Kinemage of the C-alpha trace (Angstrom):
@kinemage 1
@onewidth
@group {chain A} dominant
@subgroup {mainchain}
@vectorlist {calphas} color= white
{ca unk a 1} P 341.691 -6.137 150.678
{ca unk a 2} L 338.446 -5.140 148.933
{ca unk a 3} L 338.490 -1.819 150.788
{ca unk a 4} L 341.959 -1.040 149.451
{ca unk a 5} L 340.786 -1.787 145.921
{ca unk a 6} L 337.897 0.630 146.419
{ca unk a 7} L 340.283 3.257 147.758
{ca unk a 8} L 342.589 2.752 144.783
{ca unk a 9} L 339.633 3.015 142.411
{ca unk a 10} L 338.335 6.224 144.012
{ca unk a 11} L 341.759 7.856 143.756
{ca unk a 12} L 342.311 6.608 140.204
{ca unk a 13} L 339.061 8.005 138.787
{ca unk a 14} L 339.835 11.510 140.003
{ca unk a 15} L 340.612 13.937 137.205
{ca unk a 16} L 343.163 16.713 137.561
{ca unk a 17} L 341.809 19.515 139.794
{ca unk a 18} L 339.039 17.298 141.214
{ca unk a 19} L 338.510 17.942 144.911
{ca unk a 20} L 337.873 15.134 147.374
{ca unk a 21} L 337.537 14.888 151.132
{ca unk a 22} L 338.822 12.111 153.339
{ca unk a 23} L 335.294 11.600 154.631
{ca unk a 24} L 333.902 10.915 151.148
{ca unk a 25} L 336.678 8.460 150.306
{ca unk a 26} L 336.247 6.773 153.708
{ca unk a 27} L 332.548 6.233 153.079
{ca unk a 28} L 333.054 4.938 149.553
{ca unk a 29} L 335.927 2.618 150.444
{ca unk a 30} L 334.683 1.494 153.856
{ca unk a 31} L 337.976 2.475 155.503
{ca unk a 32} L 338.205 4.520 158.714
{ca unk a 33} L 338.304 8.267 158.054
{ca unk a 34} L 341.510 8.699 160.094
{ca unk a 35} L 343.260 6.040 157.994
{ca unk a 36} L 342.088 7.631 154.751
{ca unk a 37} L 343.157 11.058 155.997
{ca unk a 38} L 346.632 9.687 156.808
{ca unk a 39} L 346.895 8.131 153.331
{ca unk a 40} L 345.774 11.337 151.614
{ca unk a 41} L 348.173 13.428 153.707
{ca unk a 42} L 351.036 11.122 152.684
{ca unk a 43} L 350.034 11.488 149.041
{ca unk a 44} L 349.983 15.253 149.493
{ca unk a 45} L 353.424 15.104 151.105
{ca unk a 46} L 354.634 13.112 148.072
{ca unk a 47} L 353.137 15.844 145.833
{ca unk a 48} L 350.613 13.470 144.261
{ca unk a 49} L 347.760 15.509 145.734
{ca unk a 50} L 347.398 19.153 146.601
{ca unk a 51} L 345.753 20.447 149.758
{ca unk a 52} L 343.179 23.205 150.116
{ca unk a 53} L 341.794 24.744 153.266
{ca unk a 54} L 338.165 25.868 153.341
{ca unk a 55} L 336.696 28.111 156.008
{ca unk a 56} L 333.021 29.011 156.320
{ca unk a 57} L 331.254 31.889 158.017
{ca unk a 58} L 328.887 31.348 160.956
{ca unk a 59} L 325.853 32.904 159.276
{ca unk a 60} L 322.787 31.445 161.063
{ca unk a 61} L 320.911 31.389 157.735
{ca unk a 62} L 322.322 28.177 156.223
{ca unk a 63} L 321.451 29.428 152.718
{ca unk a 64} L 323.731 32.418 153.230
{ca unk a 65} L 326.875 30.685 154.503
{ca unk a 66} L 329.955 31.806 152.588
{ca unk a 67} L 333.121 29.798 151.997
{ca unk a 68} L 336.676 30.958 151.422
{ca unk a 69} L 339.546 28.819 150.118
{ca unk a 70} L 343.268 28.950 150.723
{ca unk a 71} L 345.977 26.834 149.110
{ca unk a 72} L 348.484 27.048 151.947
{ca unk a 73} L 348.402 27.526 155.717
{ca unk a 74} L 350.134 30.873 155.215
{ca unk a 75} L 347.466 31.973 152.741
{ca unk a 76} L 344.767 30.919 155.233
{ca unk a 77} L 346.489 32.864 158.010
{ca unk a 78} L 346.698 35.945 155.755
{ca unk a 79} L 342.994 35.587 154.883
{ca unk a 80} L 342.021 35.454 158.553
{ca unk a 81} L 344.296 38.385 159.366
{ca unk a 82} L 343.078 40.560 156.490
{ca unk a 83} L 339.393 39.942 157.268
{ca unk a 84} L 339.876 40.127 161.049
{ca unk a 85} L 338.025 36.765 161.213
{ca unk a 86} L 334.863 38.389 159.757
{ca unk a 87} L 333.097 37.274 156.552
{ca unk a 88} L 333.509 39.983 153.918
{ca unk a 89} L 330.169 38.989 152.353
{ca unk a 90} L 327.782 39.064 155.343
{ca unk a 91} L 329.684 40.321 158.385
{ca unk a 92} L 329.350 37.154 160.476
{ca unk a 93} L 332.446 35.627 162.120
{ca unk a 94} L 334.477 33.046 160.226
{ca unk a 95} L 334.391 29.610 161.857
{ca unk a 96} L 338.111 29.246 162.498
{ca unk a 97} L 337.468 26.235 164.750
{ca unk a 98} L 336.101 24.126 161.872
{ca unk a 99} L 338.456 24.567 158.913
{ca unk a 100} L 337.940 21.856 156.305
{ca unk a 101} L 340.878 20.241 154.556
{ca unk a 102} L 340.242 18.882 151.082
{ca unk a 103} L 342.592 17.245 148.629
{ca unk a 104} L 343.053 18.144 144.981
{ca unk a 105} L 344.300 15.762 142.314
{ca unk a 106} L 347.317 17.225 140.573
{ca unk a 107} L 348.119 16.921 136.895
{ca unk a 108} L 350.518 14.018 136.499
{ca unk a 109} L 353.300 14.469 133.977
{ca unk a 110} L 354.360 11.295 132.214
{ca unk a 111} L 357.797 11.413 130.674
{ca unk a 112} L 358.782 8.831 128.082
């Protein structure tokens, strides 16, 4: 039960447009990452959270890795298609096998 309280707290303190990963919430709440991911995906389905997709390039110099964000799977697909899976900043391939999914807290409208 304490883990659920921690999860609730972590989700409550998020401000609109804050980005969070399931892994971070899992660590902070001591709940399995898969369970947290399922919860966050359900919240995204209910429109309480947004989803963003982040893809990185495979630049061997870790200080020169570039990231690109997409708000929808279609936008991600268009990004990959338009760049031909190549980073526009350094020319290294984009790591399409390790796309990160992060969640974004949406602005909640309260109607009285």
